[in-house]
All heavy atoms as a GROMACS GRO file, in nm:
protein
  500
    1ILE      N    1  -0.998   4.748  -5.585
    1ILE     CA    2  -1.075   4.822  -5.692
    1ILE      C    3  -1.154   4.919  -5.638
    1ILE      O    4  -1.231   4.904  -5.535
    1ILE     CB    5  -1.154   4.717  -5.777
    1ILE    CG1    6  -1.071   4.620  -5.840
    1ILE    CG2    7  -1.242   4.796  -5.874
    1ILE    CD1    8  -1.137   4.505  -5.915
    2ASP      N    9  -1.147   5.055  -5.677
    2ASP     CA   10  -1.214   5.163  -5.632
    2ASP      C   11  -1.209   5.180  -5.474
    2ASP      O   12  -1.289   5.198  -5.404
    2ASP     CB   13  -1.369   5.147  -5.660
    2ASP     CG   14  -1.389   5.168  -5.813
    2ASP    OD1   15  -1.305   5.224  -5.885
    2ASP    OD2   16  -1.497   5.118  -5.870
    3GLY      N   17  -1.075   5.160  -5.425
    3GLY     CA   18  -1.049   5.176  -5.295
    3GLY      C   19  -1.080   5.067  -5.195
    3GLY      O   20  -1.060   5.082  -5.077
    4VAL      N   21  -1.110   4.953  -5.253
    4VAL     CA   22  -1.137   4.837  -5.165
    4VAL      C   23  -1.041   4.725  -5.197
    4VAL      O   24  -1.027   4.680  -5.319
    4VAL     CB   25  -1.294   4.786  -5.184
    4VAL    CG1   26  -1.319   4.664  -5.110
    4VAL    CG2   27  -1.384   4.899  -5.163
    5LYS      N   28  -0.979   4.672  -5.098
    5LYS     CA   29  -0.877   4.565  -5.119
    5LYS      C   30  -0.957   4.440  -5.168
    5LYS      O   31  -1.063   4.402  -5.120
    5LYS     CB   32  -0.802   4.524  -4.994
    5LYS     CG   33  -0.716   4.411  -5.001
    5LYS     CD   34  -0.633   4.393  -4.870
    5LYS     CE   35  -0.710   4.369  -4.750
    5LYS     NZ   36  -0.636   4.339  -4.634
    6GLN      N   37  -0.900   4.377  -5.279
    6GLN     CA   38  -0.963   4.261  -5.340
    6GLN      C   39  -0.906   4.136  -5.293
    6GLN      O   40  -0.970   4.032  -5.273
    6GLN     CB   41  -0.963   4.268  -5.490
    6GLN     CG   42  -1.023   4.393  -5.542
    6GLN     CD   43  -1.173   4.401  -5.513
    6GLN    OE1   44  -1.247   4.313  -5.540
    6GLN    NE2   45  -1.214   4.498  -5.449
    7THR      N   46  -0.776   4.136  -5.272
    7THR     CA   47  -0.700   4.009  -5.230
    7THR      C   48  -0.568   4.056  -5.159
    7THR      O   49  -0.532   4.170  -5.175
    7THR     CB   50  -0.676   3.917  -5.349
    7THR    OG1   51  -0.628   3.794  -5.299
    7THR    CG2   52  -0.586   3.980  -5.454
    8SER      N   53  -0.506   3.958  -5.104
    8SER     CA   54  -0.377   3.978  -5.049
    8SER      C   55  -0.285   3.861  -5.058
    8SER      O   56  -0.341   3.752  -5.070
    8SER     CB   57  -0.390   4.031  -4.905
    8SER     OG   58  -0.443   3.923  -4.820
    9GLY      N   59  -0.165   3.883  -5.047
    9GLY     CA   60  -0.068   3.770  -5.051
    9GLY      C   61   0.074   3.827  -5.042
    9GLY      O   62   0.096   3.940  -5.021
   10LYS      N   63   0.174   3.739  -5.038
   10LYS     CA   64   0.310   3.777  -5.011
   10LYS      C   65   0.386   3.733  -5.140
   10LYS      O   66   0.382   3.624  -5.187
   10LYS     CB   67   0.355   3.701  -4.888
   10LYS     CG   68   0.495   3.740  -4.858
   10LYS     CD   69   0.542   3.668  -4.732
   10LYS     CE   70   0.681   3.708  -4.698
   10LYS     NZ   71   0.733   3.644  -4.572
   11LEU      N   72   0.460   3.831  -5.185
   11LEU     CA   73   0.554   3.805  -5.289
   11LEU      C   74   0.696   3.794  -5.234
   11LEU      O   75   0.734   3.876  -5.147
   11LEU     CB   76   0.551   3.931  -5.397
   11LEU     CG   77   0.423   3.954  -5.468
   11LEU    CD1   78   0.433   4.083  -5.544
   11LEU    CD2   79   0.383   3.842  -5.550
   12THR      N   80   0.761   3.696  -5.278
   12THR     CA   81   0.899   3.666  -5.211
   12THR      C   82   1.002   3.677  -5.315
   12THR      O   83   0.984   3.657  -5.442
   12THR     CB   84   0.899   3.531  -5.140
   12THR    OG1   85   0.874   3.433  -5.234
   12THR    CG2   86   0.797   3.530  -5.020
   13ASN      N   87   1.120   3.701  -5.272
   13ASN     CA   88   1.243   3.699  -5.360
   13ASN      C   89   1.248   3.803  -5.475
   13ASN      O   90   1.310   3.782  -5.571
   13ASN     CB   91   1.266   3.562  -5.416
   13ASN     CG   92   1.299   3.461  -5.305
   13ASN    OD1   93   1.360   3.497  -5.200
   13ASN    ND2   94   1.258   3.337  -5.326
   14LEU      N   95   1.162   3.908  -5.465
   14LEU     CA   96   1.161   4.004  -5.578
   14LEU      C   97   1.293   4.090  -5.576
   14LEU      O   98   1.340   4.127  -5.675
   14LEU     CB   99   1.047   4.113  -5.551
   14LEU     CG  100   0.909   4.043  -5.572
   14LEU    CD1  101   0.812   4.151  -5.551
   14LEU    CD2  102   0.896   3.984  -5.710
   15THR      N  103   1.364   4.099  -5.458
   15THR     CA  104   1.490   4.178  -5.462
   15THR      C  105   1.608   4.086  -5.457
   15THR      O  106   1.726   4.135  -5.473
   15THR     CB  107   1.486   4.272  -5.341
   15THR    OG1  108   1.475   4.200  -5.224
   15THR    CG2  109   1.376   4.374  -5.342
   16THR      N  110   1.593   3.960  -5.447
   16THR     CA  111   1.712   3.872  -5.430
   16THR      C  112   1.740   3.774  -5.543
   16THR      O  113   1.833   3.709  -5.547
   16THR     CB  114   1.694   3.787  -5.303
   16THR    OG1  115   1.587   3.704  -5.317
   16THR    CG2  116   1.688   3.867  -5.177
   17ASN      N  117   1.653   3.780  -5.647
   17ASN     CA  118   1.679   3.704  -5.766
   17ASN      C  119   1.715   3.788  -5.886
   17ASN      O  120   1.700   3.911  -5.881
   17ASN     CB  121   1.571   3.610  -5.790
   17ASN     CG  122   1.442   3.680  -5.840
   17ASN    OD1  123   1.444   3.778  -5.904
   17ASN    ND2  124   1.325   3.618  -5.798
   18ASN      N  125   1.755   3.737  -5.986
   18ASN     CA  126   1.796   3.804  -6.118
   18ASN      C  127   1.692   3.797  -6.218
   18ASN      O  128   1.720   3.827  -6.333
   18ASN     CB  129   1.930   3.758  -6.160
   18ASN     CG  130   2.044   3.785  -6.073
   18ASN    OD1  131   2.035   3.882  -5.998
   18ASN    ND2  132   2.144   3.694  -6.073
   19ARG      N  133   1.574   3.756  -6.187
   19ARG     CA  134   1.465   3.734  -6.286
   19ARG      C  135   1.384   3.868  -6.292
   19ARG      O  136   1.365   3.935  -6.205
   19ARG     CB  137   1.379   3.623  -6.251
   19ARG     CG  138   1.455   3.490  -6.252
   19ARG     CD  139   1.369   3.377  -6.232
   19ARG     NE  140   1.428   3.252  -6.225
   19ARG     CZ  141   1.376   3.128  -6.230
   19ARG    NH1  142   1.244   3.118  -6.232
   19ARG    NH2  143   1.453   3.024  -6.236
   20ASP      N  144   1.328   3.888  -6.417
   20ASP     CA  145   1.232   3.998  -6.439
   20ASP      C  146   1.100   3.956  -6.373
   20ASP      O  147   1.065   3.837  -6.364
   20ASP     CB  148   1.209   4.020  -6.590
   20ASP     CG  149   1.332   4.070  -6.657
   20ASP    OD1  150   1.413   4.141  -6.590
   20ASP    OD2  151   1.348   4.054  -6.774
   21TYR      N  152   1.028   4.056  -6.324
   21TYR     CA  153   0.894   4.042  -6.266
   21TYR      C  154   0.795   4.097  -6.363
   21TYR      O  155   0.809   4.214  -6.408
   21TYR     CB  156   0.891   4.108  -6.135
   21TYR     CG  157   0.760   4.079  -6.066
   21TYR    CD1  158   0.735   3.966  -5.998
   21TYR    CD2  159   0.653   4.179  -6.062
   21TYR    CE1  160   0.613   3.932  -5.942
   21TYR    CE2  161   0.533   4.154  -6.004
   21TYR     CZ  162   0.516   4.021  -5.938
   21TYR     OH  163   0.399   4.000  -5.874
   22TYR      N  164   0.687   4.023  -6.396
   22TYR     CA  165   0.594   4.060  -6.493
   22TYR      C  166   0.458   4.084  -6.428
   22TYR      O  167   0.413   4.008  -6.342
   22TYR     CB  168   0.575   3.952  -6.608
   22TYR     CG  169   0.704   3.925  -6.686
   22TYR    CD1  170   0.790   3.833  -6.644
   22TYR    CD2  171   0.730   4.003  -6.790
   22TYR    CE1  172   0.909   3.813  -6.717
   22TYR    CE2  173   0.850   3.988  -6.866
   22TYR     CZ  174   0.937   3.891  -6.824
   22TYR     OH  175   1.059   3.869  -6.896
   23ILE      N  176   0.393   4.187  -6.463
   23ILE     CA  177   0.264   4.220  -6.420
   23ILE      C  178   0.169   4.194  -6.540
   23ILE      O  179   0.188   4.265  -6.651
   23ILE     CB  180   0.245   4.367  -6.377
   23ILE    CG1  181   0.332   4.390  -6.252
   23ILE    CG2  182   0.106   4.403  -6.348
   23ILE    CD1  183   0.336   4.523  -6.202
   24GLY      N  184   0.074   4.108  -6.535
   24GLY     CA  185  -0.022   4.082  -6.645
   24GLY      C  186   0.025   3.958  -6.721
   24GLY      O  187  -0.040   3.933  -6.828
   25ALA      N  188   0.119   3.891  -6.686
   25ALA     CA  189   0.166   3.766  -6.759
   25ALA      C  190   0.244   3.674  -6.659
   25ALA      O  191   0.287   3.720  -6.549
   25ALA     CB  192   0.250   3.802  -6.877
   26VAL      N  193   0.257   3.547  -6.690
   26VAL     CA  194   0.342   3.458  -6.614
   26VAL      C  195   0.460   3.408  -6.702
   26VAL      O  196   0.450   3.380  -6.816
   26VAL     CB  197   0.253   3.334  -6.582
   26VAL    CG1  198   0.329   3.234  -6.505
   26VAL    CG2  199   0.133   3.381  -6.492
   27ASN      N  200   0.579   3.416  -6.641
   27ASN     CA  201   0.698   3.364  -6.707
   27ASN      C  202   0.715   3.214  -6.664
   27ASN      O  203   0.750   3.189  -6.552
   27ASN     CB  204   0.816   3.445  -6.664
   27ASN     CG  205   0.936   3.408  -6.745
   27ASN    OD1  206   0.946   3.299  -6.812
   27ASN    ND2  207   1.043   3.482  -6.735
   28SER      N  208   0.686   3.125  -6.762
   28SER     CA  209   0.702   2.990  -6.729
   28SER      C  210   0.820   2.931  -6.818
   28SER      O  211   0.803   2.907  -6.934
   28SER     CB  212   0.571   2.910  -6.778
   28SER     OG  213   0.579   2.772  -6.754
   29GLU      N  214   0.928   2.915  -6.748
   29GLU     CA  215   1.047   2.853  -6.816
   29GLU      C  216   1.088   2.939  -6.936
   29GLU      O  217   1.121   2.879  -7.040
   29GLU     CB  218   1.031   2.704  -6.842
   29GLU     CG  219   1.005   2.626  -6.726
   29GLU     CD  220   0.976   2.477  -6.754
   29GLU    OE1  221   1.006   2.438  -6.874
   29GLU    OE2  222   0.927   2.395  -6.670
   30GLY      N  223   1.090   3.072  -6.922
   30GLY     CA  224   1.129   3.156  -7.020
   30GLY      C  225   1.026   3.188  -7.126
   30GLY      O  226   1.048   3.271  -7.216
   31GLU      N  227   0.902   3.138  -7.113
   31GLU     CA  228   0.797   3.164  -7.203
   31GLU      C  229   0.692   3.238  -7.131
   31GLU      O  230   0.642   3.199  -7.027
   31GLU     CB  231   0.740   3.041  -7.264
   31GLU     CG  232   0.622   3.059  -7.351
   31GLU     CD  233   0.559   2.925  -7.399
   31GLU    OE1  234   0.611   2.816  -7.373
   31GLU    OE2  235   0.454   2.929  -7.462
   32LEU      N  236   0.654   3.366  -7.186
   32LEU     CA  237   0.543   3.434  -7.126
   32LEU      C  238   0.416   3.376  -7.176
   32LEU      O  239   0.380   3.351  -7.289
   32LEU     CB  240   0.553   3.584  -7.170
   32LEU     CG  241   0.669   3.663  -7.114
   32LEU    CD1  242   0.660   3.805  -7.170
   32LEU    CD2  243   0.667   3.660  -6.961
   33LYS      N  244   0.319   3.363  -7.074
   33LYS     CA  245   0.182   3.311  -7.103
   33LYS      C  246   0.096   3.354  -6.991
   33LYS      O  247   0.131   3.415  -6.898
   33LYS     CB  248   0.184   3.158  -7.123
   33LYS     CG  249   0.241   3.084  -6.998
   33LYS     CD  250   0.246   2.935  -7.025
   33LYS     CE  251   0.289   2.864  -6.911
   33LYS     NZ  252   0.286   2.712  -6.942
   34GLY      N  253  -0.034   3.319  -7.008
   34GLY     CA  254  -0.132   3.354  -6.908
   34GLY      C  255  -0.154   3.510  -6.901
   34GLY      O  256  -0.171   3.570  -6.798
   35PHE      N  257  -0.155   3.571  -7.016
   35PHE     CA  258  -0.166   3.716  -7.024
   35PHE      C  259  -0.305   3.770  -6.978
   35PHE      O  260  -0.404   3.694  -6.988
   35PHE     CB  261  -0.145   3.765  -7.171
   35PHE     CG  262  -0.007   3.749  -7.219
   35PHE    CD1  263   0.032   3.637  -7.288
   35PHE    CD2  264   0.085   3.843  -7.191
   35PHE    CE1  265   0.161   3.626  -7.334
   35PHE    CE2  266   0.216   3.839  -7.235
   35PHE     CZ  267   0.250   3.727  -7.303
   36LEU      N  268  -0.295   3.879  -6.907
   36LEU     CA  269  -0.423   3.941  -6.861
   36LEU      C  270  -0.511   3.977  -6.975
   36LEU      O  271  -0.458   4.041  -7.075
   36LEU     CB  272  -0.382   4.070  -6.788
   36LEU     CG  273  -0.491   4.158  -6.741
   36LEU    CD1  274  -0.580   4.084  -6.625
   36LEU    CD2  275  -0.448   4.292  -6.694
   37ASN      N  276  -0.637   3.939  -6.970
   37ASN     CA  277  -0.733   3.971  -7.076
   37ASN      C  278  -0.810   4.101  -7.038
   37ASN      O  279  -0.911   4.107  -6.982
   37ASN     CB  280  -0.835   3.859  -7.101
   37ASN     CG  281  -0.915   3.886  -7.215
   37ASN    OD1  282  -0.896   3.977  -7.296
   37ASN    ND2  283  -1.026   3.809  -7.228
   38GLY      N  284  -0.743   4.217  -7.053
   38GLY     CA  285  -0.810   4.345  -7.023
   38GLY      C  286  -0.694   4.455  -7.012
   38GLY      O  287  -0.593   4.436  -7.067
   39LEU      N  288  -0.732   4.551  -6.934
   39LEU     CA  289  -0.638   4.664  -6.928
   39LEU      C  290  -0.595   4.683  -6.780
   39LEU      O  291  -0.676   4.660  -6.684
   39LEU     CB  292  -0.707   4.795  -6.968
   39LEU     CG  293  -0.744   4.796  -7.116
   39LEU    CD1  294  -0.839   4.930  -7.145
   39LEU    CD2  295  -0.629   4.786  -7.211
   40SER      N  296  -0.475   4.737  -6.757
   40SER     CA  297  -0.430   4.763  -6.629
   40SER      C  298  -0.401   4.913  -6.621
   40SER      O  299  -0.341   4.959  -6.715
   40SER     CB  300  -0.301   4.688  -6.585
   40SER     OG  301  -0.326   4.554  -6.586
   41ASP      N  302  -0.438   4.980  -6.518
   41ASP     CA  303  -0.432   5.129  -6.510
   41ASP      C  304  -0.377   5.162  -6.364
   41ASP      O  305  -0.432   5.111  -6.268
   41ASP     CB  306  -0.557   5.194  -6.538
   41ASP     CG  307  -0.550   5.349  -6.553
   41ASP    OD1  308  -0.442   5.392  -6.591
   41ASP    OD2  309  -0.647   5.411  -6.529
   42GLU      N  310  -0.294   5.244  -6.353
   42GLU     CA  311  -0.240   5.304  -6.227
   42GLU      C  312  -0.189   5.198  -6.134
   42GLU      O  313  -0.236   5.190  -6.022
   42GLU     CB  314  -0.354   5.389  -6.164
   42GLU     CG  315  -0.389   5.508  -6.255
   42GLU     CD  316  -0.489   5.605  -6.177
   42GLU    OE1  317  -0.485   5.612  -6.056
   42GLU    OE2  318  -0.565   5.667  -6.249
   43ILE      N  319  -0.110   5.114  -6.183
   43ILE     CA  320  -0.035   5.010  -6.098
   43ILE      C  321   0.059   5.078  -6.010
   43ILE      O  322   0.145   5.157  -6.047
   43ILE     CB  323   0.030   4.908  -6.190
   43ILE    CG1  324  -0.085   4.835  -6.272
   43ILE    CG2  325   0.107   4.801  -6.106
   43ILE    CD1  326  -0.036   4.736  -6.372
   44ARG      N  327   0.062   5.035  -5.880
   44ARG     CA  328   0.162   5.081  -5.789
   44ARG      C  329   0.218   4.962  -5.713
   44ARG      O  330   0.142   4.870  -5.676
   44ARG     CB  331   0.092   5.180  -5.686
   44ARG     CG  332   0.032   5.310  -5.754
   44ARG     CD  333  -0.033   5.385  -5.654
   44ARG     NE  334  -0.088   5.503  -5.713
   44ARG     CZ  335  -0.128   5.609  -5.636
   44ARG    NH1  336  -0.120   5.614  -5.507
   44ARG    NH2  337  -0.184   5.712  -5.708
   45ILE      N  338   0.339   4.973  -5.675
   45ILE     CA  339   0.400   4.872  -5.594
   45ILE      C  340   0.464   4.930  -5.480
   45ILE      O  341   0.538   5.037  -5.487
   45ILE     CB  342   0.515   4.801  -5.674
   45ILE    CG1  343   0.455   4.734  -5.799
   45ILE    CG2  344   0.585   4.705  -5.583
   45ILE    CD1  345   0.552   4.661  -5.895
   46TYR      N  346   0.432   4.880  -5.355
   46TYR     CA  347   0.468   4.935  -5.225
   46TYR      C  348   0.572   4.840  -5.161
   46TYR      O  349   0.561   4.726  -5.184
   46TYR     CB  350   0.354   4.964  -5.139
   46TYR     CG  351   0.260   5.076  -5.194
   46TYR    CD1  352   0.149   5.037  -5.272
   46TYR    CD2  353   0.283   5.202  -5.170
   46TYR    CE1  354   0.062   5.128  -5.327
   46TYR    CE2  355   0.192   5.303  -5.217
   46TYR     CZ  356   0.091   5.258  -5.296
   46TYR     OH  357   0.000   5.354  -5.352
   47ASN      N  358   0.659   4.890  -5.081
   47ASN     CA  359   0.757   4.811  -5.008
   47ASN      C  360   0.700   4.764  -4.870
   47ASN      O  361   0.781   4.713  -4.791
   47ASN     CB  362   0.882   4.870  -4.997
   47ASN     CG  363   0.885   4.999  -4.913
   47ASN    OD1  364   0.775   5.040  -4.869
   47ASN    ND2  365   1.000   5.060  -4.886
   48SER      N  366   0.574   4.776  -4.848
   48SER     CA  367   0.511   4.730  -4.715
   48SER      C  368   0.367   4.699  -4.740
   48SER      O  369   0.305   4.739  -4.850
   48SER     CB  370   0.520   4.840  -4.612
   48SER     OG  371   0.453   4.953  -4.654
   49ILE      N  372   0.300   4.641  -4.646
   49ILE     CA  373   0.168   4.595  -4.657
   49ILE      C  374   0.084   4.717  -4.626
   49ILE      O  375   0.102   4.781  -4.520
   49ILE     CB  376   0.129   4.482  -4.575
   49ILE    CG1  377   0.216   4.359  -4.612
   49ILE    CG2  378  -0.017   4.449  -4.572
   49ILE    CD1  379   0.208   4.239  -4.516
   50LEU      N  380  -0.015   4.746  -4.710
   50LEU     CA  381  -0.111   4.860  -4.680
   50LEU      C  382  -0.226   4.806  -4.608
   50LEU      O  383  -0.287   4.701  -4.638
   50LEU     CB  384  -0.146   4.932  -4.814
   50LEU     CG  385  -0.044   4.990  -4.894
   50LEU    CD1  386  -0.097   5.057  -5.015
   50LEU    CD2  387   0.043   5.093  -4.817
   51SER      N  388  -0.283   4.889  -4.505
   51SER     CA  389  -0.408   4.855  -4.438
   51SER      C  390  -0.522   4.892  -4.523
   51SER      O  391  -0.506   4.968  -4.636
   51SER     CB  392  -0.403   4.936  -4.315
   51SER     OG  393  -0.428   5.064  -4.339
   52ASP      N  394  -0.645   4.843  -4.494
   52ASP     CA  395  -0.760   4.878  -4.562
   52ASP      C  396  -0.776   5.033  -4.560
   52ASP      O  397  -0.823   5.082  -4.667
   52ASP     CB  398  -0.887   4.812  -4.500
   52ASP     CG  399  -0.882   4.658  -4.519
   52ASP    OD1  400  -0.793   4.609  -4.599
   52ASP    OD2  401  -0.964   4.592  -4.452
   53SER      N  402  -0.757   5.098  -4.452
   53SER     CA  403  -0.782   5.242  -4.445
   53SER      C  404  -0.672   5.316  -4.536
   53SER      O  405  -0.702   5.419  -4.589
   53SER     CB  406  -0.765   5.294  -4.298
   53SER     OG  407  -0.644   5.267  -4.238
   54GLN      N  408  -0.546   5.266  -4.541
   54GLN     CA  409  -0.447   5.338  -4.625
   54GLN      C  410  -0.496   5.315  -4.775
   54GLN      O  411  -0.476   5.412  -4.849
   54GLN     CB  412  -0.310   5.265  -4.603
   54GLN     CG  413  -0.247   5.302  -4.476
   54GLN     CD  414  -0.116   5.228  -4.443
   54GLN    OE1  415  -0.117   5.098  -4.462
   54GLN    NE2  416  -0.014   5.291  -4.413
   55ILE      N  417  -0.540   5.201  -4.806
   55ILE     CA  418  -0.591   5.179  -4.946
   55ILE      C  419  -0.696   5.284  -4.980
   55ILE      O  420  -0.700   5.340  -5.083
   55ILE     CB  421  -0.624   5.033  -4.962
   55ILE    CG1  422  -0.511   4.945  -4.963
   55ILE    CG2  423  -0.704   5.019  -5.100
   55ILE    CD1  424  -0.550   4.800  -4.947
   56ASN      N  425  -0.784   5.288  -4.890
   56ASN     CA  426  -0.906   5.379  -4.909
   56ASN      C  427  -0.861   5.526  -4.917
   56ASN      O  428  -0.909   5.605  -5.006
   56ASN     CB  429  -1.003   5.363  -4.802
   56ASN     CG  430  -1.137   5.437  -4.830
   56ASN    OD1  431  -1.184   5.414  -4.949
   56ASN    ND2  432  -1.188   5.498  -4.742
   57GLN      N  433  -0.764   5.568  -4.833
   57GLN     CA  434  -0.714   5.706  -4.839
   57GLN      C  435  -0.647   5.734  -4.968
   57GLN      O  436  -0.659   5.843  -5.022
   57GLN     CB  437  -0.614   5.724  -4.727
   57GLN     CG  438  -0.678   5.761  -4.593
   57GLN     CD  439  -0.766   5.885  -4.603
   57GLN    OE1  440  -0.882   5.879  -4.573
   57GLN    NE2  441  -0.718   5.996  -4.651
   58ILE      N  442  -0.568   5.643  -5.020
   58ILE     CA  443  -0.501   5.662  -5.152
   58ILE      C  444  -0.614   5.683  -5.257
   58ILE      O  445  -0.598   5.763  -5.350
   58ILE     CB  446  -0.405   5.543  -5.178
   58ILE    CG1  447  -0.283   5.544  -5.083
   58ILE    CG2  448  -0.356   5.546  -5.322
   58ILE    CD1  449  -0.204   5.421  -5.086
   59TYR      N  450  -0.708   5.590  -5.251
   59TYR     CA  451  -0.818   5.607  -5.352
   59TYR      C  452  -0.889   5.739  -5.344
   59TYR      O  453  -0.912   5.804  -5.451
   59TYR     CB  454  -0.926   5.490  -5.335
   59TYR     CG  455  -1.042   5.503  -5.412
   59TYR    CD1  456  -1.041   5.476  -5.546
   59TYR    CD2  457  -1.165   5.542  -5.362
   59TYR    CE1  458  -1.151   5.491  -5.631
   59TYR    CE2  459  -1.274   5.553  -5.434
   59TYR     CZ  460  -1.268   5.532  -5.565
   59TYR     OH  461  -1.379   5.535  -5.646
   60LEU      N  462  -0.920   5.783  -5.218
   60LEU     CA  463  -0.991   5.911  -5.205
   60LEU      C  464  -0.907   6.035  -5.243
   60LEU      O  465  -0.947   6.133  -5.291
   60LEU     CB  466  -1.029   5.922  -5.063
   60LEU     CG  467  -1.135   5.826  -5.016
   60LEU    CD1  468  -1.170   5.850  -4.868
   60LEU    CD2  469  -1.268   5.839  -5.104
   61ASN      N  470  -0.771   6.021  -5.240
   61ASN     CA  471  -0.677   6.131  -5.261
   61ASN      C  472  -0.618   6.129  -5.409
   61ASN      O  473  -0.520   6.205  -5.431
   61ASN     CB  474  -0.568   6.143  -5.162
   61ASN     CG  475  -0.621   6.171  -5.024
   61ASN    OD1  476  -0.712   6.256  -5.006
   61ASN    ND2  477  -0.565   6.108  -4.924
   62THR      N  478  -0.661   6.035  -5.479
   62THR     CA  479  -0.603   6.027  -5.624
   62THR      C  480  -0.700   6.086  -5.723
   62THR      O  481  -0.819   6.046  -5.723
   62THR     CB  482  -0.576   5.880  -5.656
   62THR    OG1  483  -0.488   5.827  -5.557
   62THR    CG2  484  -0.516   5.858  -5.793
   63GLU      N  485  -0.659   6.172  -5.793
   63GLU     CA  486  -0.734   6.232  -5.908
   63GLU      C  487  -0.754   6.140  -6.022
   63GLU      O  488  -0.669   6.062  -6.052
   63GLU     CB  489  -0.663   6.360  -5.975
   63GLU     CG  490  -0.629   6.469  -5.870
   63GLU     CD  491  -0.764   6.546  -5.843
   63GLU    OE1  492  -0.848   6.557  -5.933
   63GLU    OE2  493  -0.781   6.597  -5.736
   64PRO      N  494  -0.886   6.134  -6.074
   64PRO     CA  495  -0.911   6.043  -6.193
   64PRO      C  496  -0.837   6.063  -6.308
   64PRO      O  497  -0.794   6.182  -6.341
   64PRO     CB  498  -1.070   6.063  -6.207
   64PRO     CG  499  -1.110   6.165  -6.123
   64PRO     CD  500  -0.996   6.214  -6.033
   0.00000   0.00000   0.00000
C-alpha cells in the first residue's frame, strides 16, 4: 500500500490447472464466498517476485 509491501507469499499452480483465479473472493467447491469488503484499484500481477525497492519505484513512477 502506497509503495510499501504489506505481505508476501507464493501462489502455486496458476499456470498448470484449469481453474479460474479470483481476486477478492474465494472459490470453495464451485461457490464464491469470502468477498472483499471494499474496493480494489490498480491490481497488477507479475511473473516474478518484486523487491521492496522495485515496489517503491513502481509506486513513485505511477501517476495517480
